[in-house]
C-alpha positions as CSV (number, residue, x, y, z in Angstrom):
1,M,-44.7,19.4,-11.6
2,K,-44.7,16.1,-9.9
3,R,-44.7,15.4,-6.1
4,L,-44.4,12.1,-4.2
5,T,-46.2,12.2,-0.9
6,L,-45.4,9.5,1.7
7,F,-48.0,8.9,4.4
8,F,-47.2,7.6,7.8
9,R,-50.1,6.9,10.2
10,K,-50.4,6.7,14.0
11,P,-53.5,5.7,16.2
12,D,-54.2,8.3,18.7
13,G,-57.1,7.5,20.9
14,N,-60.3,7.8,18.9
15,R,-58.6,9.1,15.8
16,T,-55.6,8.5,13.5
17,R,-52.7,11.1,13.1
18,T,-51.1,11.6,9.8
19,Y,-47.3,12.5,9.2
20,R,-46.6,13.5,5.4
21,L,-43.3,13.6,3.7
22,N,-43.3,15.5,0.3
23,I,-40.6,14.8,-2.2
24,P,-40.8,17.3,-5.1
25,E,-39.9,16.1,-8.6
26,P,-39.3,12.4,-7.8
27,V,-37.6,10.1,-10.1
28,D,-39.5,8.4,-13.0
29,N,-40.5,4.9,-13.0
30,I,-40.8,4.4,-9.2
31,N,-40.9,0.8,-8.2
32,P,-43.5,0.2,-5.5
33,T,-41.7,-2.6,-4.0
34,E,-38.6,-0.6,-3.5
35,L,-40.7,2.4,-2.3
36,T,-42.3,0.3,0.4
37,Q,-38.8,-0.9,1.5
38,D,-37.6,2.7,1.6
39,M,-40.6,3.9,3.7
40,I,-39.7,1.3,6.2
41,E,-36.1,2.2,6.1
42,L,-37.1,5.8,6.8
43,E,-39.0,4.7,9.8
44,N,-35.9,2.5,11.0
45,L,-33.6,5.4,10.7
46,G,-35.8,7.8,12.9
47,V,-36.6,10.2,10.1
48,I,-40.2,9.7,10.8
49,P,-41.4,10.5,14.4
50,D,-41.9,7.7,16.9
51,G,-45.2,5.6,16.5
52,F,-45.9,6.4,13.0
53,E,-46.0,3.6,10.6
54,P,-45.9,3.5,6.7
55,D,-49.3,3.7,5.2
56,E,-49.5,5.1,1.5
57,A,-47.5,6.7,-1.1
58,R,-49.1,9.1,-3.7
59,L,-47.9,10.6,-6.9
60,T,-49.4,13.7,-7.8
61,E,-48.9,15.7,-11.1
62,T,-49.9,19.3,-11.6
63,N,-50.1,21.2,-14.8
64,V,-50.4,24.9,-14.7
65,Q,-51.3,26.9,-18.0
66,I,-51.3,30.8,-17.7
67,L,-54.2,32.2,-19.5
68,V,-53.5,35.8,-18.9
69,N,-50.4,37.8,-17.5
70,L,-51.1,41.4,-17.5
71,I,-48.3,42.3,-15.2
72,E,-44.8,41.2,-16.1
């Protein structure tokens, strides 16, 4: 299973707040330049709460292997 997580950050006094947008099963061959532009566009369209700015994008892959399944 793949998941693309977009991180947006906002300074809040002495700390930084984080807003995450998770996209399950993203397309293959993600272009970092286009992704950066897309994150900025999400901010411009108001999809992301006010004050948060694009920061980081992470692609996470998880593999699950069932070793025992006693109850079916």
